[in-house]
C-alpha positions in Angstrom: 91.7 114.1 89.1 90.6 111.7 91.8 87.0 111.7 90.7 88.1 109.8 87.6 89.3 107.0 89.8 86.1 106.5 91.8 83.2 104.6 90.5 79.9 105.0 92.4 77.0 102.6 92.3 73.6 102.6 94.0 73.7 98.9 94.9 76.3 96.3 95.8 75.1 94.1 92.9 75.9 96.9 90.4 79.3 97.6 91.9 80.1 93.9 92.0 79.2 93.4 88.4 81.4 96.3 87.3 84.3 95.3 89.6 84.2 91.7 88.5 84.4 92.9 84.8 87.3 95.1 85.7 89.2 92.2 87.5 88.6 89.9 84.6 89.9 92.5 82.1 93.0 92.9 84.1 93.5 89.2 84.5 93.3 88.7 80.7 95.6 91.7 80.1 98.2 90.3 82.4 97.8 86.9 80.9 98.9 88.1 77.5 102.4 88.9 78.8 103.0 86.3 81.4 102.2 82.6 82.1 101.0 83.1 85.7 98.8 85.9 87.0 98.9 86.8 90.7 95.7 88.0 92.4 95.4 89.1 96.0 92.0 88.6 97.6 90.5 90.8 100.3 89.1 89.7 103.6 86.0 90.8 105.6 82.4 90.5 104.4 82.3 92.8 101.3 84.0 90.3 99.0 81.1 87.9 99.2 79.0 89.9 96.8 82.0 90.5 94.6 82.8 86.8 94.5 79.2 86.0 93.4 79.7 88.4 90.4 83.1 86.8 89.6 81.5 83.3 89.5 79.2 84.6 86.7 82.4 84.7 84.6 83.8 81.3 85.6 83.9 80.2 82.0 86.3 83.0 81.2 88.6 82.4 84.2 91.6 80.3 83.2 92.2 78.8 86.7 95.4 77.0 85.5 97.1 80.3 85.0 96.0 82.3 88.1 97.7 82.2 91.5 95.5 83.4 94.4 97.0 85.2 97.4 95.6 86.9 100.5 96.0 90.5 101.6 95.6 89.6 105.3 94.5 86.9 107.7 93.5 86.5 111.3 95.6 84.3 113.6 93.0 81.5 113.6 92.5 78.0 112.3 91.5 77.8 108.6 88.2 76.2 109.7 87.4 79.2 111.9 84.4 81.4 110.9 86.8 84.3 111.3 89.2 83.0 108.7 89.5 85.0 105.5 90.8 81.8 103.8 87.6 79.9 104.7 85.4 82.8 103.4 87.2 82.9 100.1 87.1 79.1 99.8 83.4 79.0 100.4 82.5 81.9 98.1 85.0 81.8 95.3 87.9 79.4 95.2 85.9 76.3 96.1 83.2 76.9 93.5 85.8 77.6 90.9 87.5 74.3 91.8 90.9 76.0 92.2 93.8 73.6 92.7 95.4 73.8 96.1 98.7 74.4 94.3 97.3 77.7 93.1 96.1 78.9 96.5 98.8 80.6 98.6 97.1 81.1 102.0 98.4 82.7 105.1 98.7 80.0 107.8 97.1 81.8 110.6 97.0 78.7 112.8 100.8 79.1 113.2 100.4 82.3 115.2 100.9 85.7 113.7 104.7 85.9 113.9 105.4 82.5 112.4 102.6 82.9 109.8 104.1 86.2 108.7 107.5 84.6 108.3 106.0 81.7 106.4 104.1 83.9 104.0 107.1 86.2 103.4 109.0 83.1 102.4 106.2 82.0 100.0 106.3 85.4 98.3 110.0 85.4 98.0 110.0 82.0 96.4 107.1 82.8 94.1 108.4 86.2 92.8 112.1 85.4 92.9 112.7 89.0 93.9 110.5 91.9 95.1 106.8 91.2 95.7 105.0 92.4 92.6 101.4 91.2 92.4 99.3 91.7 89.2 96.1 92.6 91.0 95.5 93.5 94.6 91.8 93.7 95.8 91.3 95.7 99.0 88.4 96.5 101.3 87.9 99.5 103.6 87.0 99.6 107.3 84.9 102.3 109.1 88.2 103.5 110.8 89.9 103.8 107.4 91.9 100.6 107.7 92.6 98.4 104.8 94.0 94.8 104.8 95.0 94.6 108.5 96.7 98.0 108.6 94.8 99.7 111.4 95.2 103.3 112.7 98.0 103.7 115.2 99.4 100.2 114.6 103.2 99.8 114.2 102.5 97.9 111.0 101.8 101.1 109.2 105.4 102.2 109.2 107.0 98.9 108.2 108.2 99.2 104.6 111.3 97.0 104.4 109.3 93.7 104.2 106.3 92.5 102.2 104.5 90.9 105.1 104.2 91.8 108.8 102.1 91.2 111.9 99.4 93.4 113.2 98.4 93.7 116.9 94.9 92.5 118.0 92.4 94.5 116.0 90.3 97.2 117.8 87.3 95.4 116.2 86.1 91.8 116.4 87.7 89.3 116.3 90.3 90.7 118.7 93.1 88.6 117.5 96.6 89.2 116.1 96.7 89.3 112.3 99.1 89.0 109.4 99.0 91.6 106.6 100.7 92.7 103.5 102.6 96.0 104.0 102.0 99.1 102.1 105.3 98.5 100.2 104.0 95.2 98.8 100.5 96.7 98.0 102.0 99.7 96.3 104.3 97.6 94.1 101.3 95.9 92.5 100.4 96.5 88.9 96.7 97.1 89.7 95.2 98.1 93.1 91.5 98.3 93.6 89.1 99.0 96.5 85.7 97.5 96.8 83.5 98.9 99.6 80.1 100.0 100.7 79.4 103.5 101.9 77.3 102.7 104.9 79.1 103.2 108.2 82.1 104.7 106.4 80.7 108.0 105.3 83.4 110.1 107.1 86.2 108.1 105.7 84.8 108.2 102.2 84.2 111.9 102.4 87.9 112.2 103.1 88.6 110.3 99.9 86.5 112.7 97.9 87.9 115.8 99.4 91.6 114.9 99.4 93.8 115.2 96.4 95.4 112.2 94.9 98.9 113.5 95.6 98.4 114.8 99.1 101.3 114.1 101.5 99.3 114.2 104.7 97.4 111.1 105.7 94.6 110.9 108.2 93.6 107.3 107.6 95.6 104.1 106.7 94.0 103.7 103.3 95.6 107.0 102.2 99.0 105.3 102.2 97.9 103.1 99.3 99.7 104.9 96.5 100.6 102.4 93.8 103.7 103.0 91.8 101.9 102.0 88.6 99.2 104.6 89.0 96.2 105.5 91.1 94.1 102.9 92.8 90.6 102.3 91.4 87.6 102.6 93.8 84.3 100.8 93.5 81.9 102.2 96.0 78.2 101.3 96.5 75.4 102.9 98.5 73.6 106.2 98.2 75.3 109.4 99.1 74.1 111.1 102.2 
């Protein structure tokens, strides 16, 4: 059953084109039943290629009806080269000329604790109830982390709030972070992963070999189990 949820591509450009089309389709579908569509953007480096593909559809993206959120952020200034916000502004939100009122960033410069509190409040006000995004885009780390939910981190077991802090990451930059929790991710209408295979072979092998309903989890990403249905994977790079 899980094979039906994984889409494999030889190149990042092919995966990006397919993923961008999928995102656009979901945005249009959600837009038919609501006035405002909420999209959560991923951090890291992989989204750069995906964003290039999304910009090819700029004429089809109704920017006035989409609110853009972030799955995680580093406790850094927005101008920092380590800022997920900066990366998304440079590669997607800026080129799309998105209004600041439609961009709901995590204010990492406040420090992780205060930034998490501030972001939780933003989500509470926006949704007027439980956090329920329309689309959540996630990446995957070589250690199986997604968003800033790292192996062994206390954030993995927090499920009573939508946003939490994450201790300094085991990989660069070694700073505290703010992240959506699994409860917020799993309450989304659509959850998708976009990732390359290189350097993550062991983790992705686990994805292939494990069943969609397995209870045991070896990596953080395995706790992504959306209530609305299975997550969709876009994976690029040749199989070993």
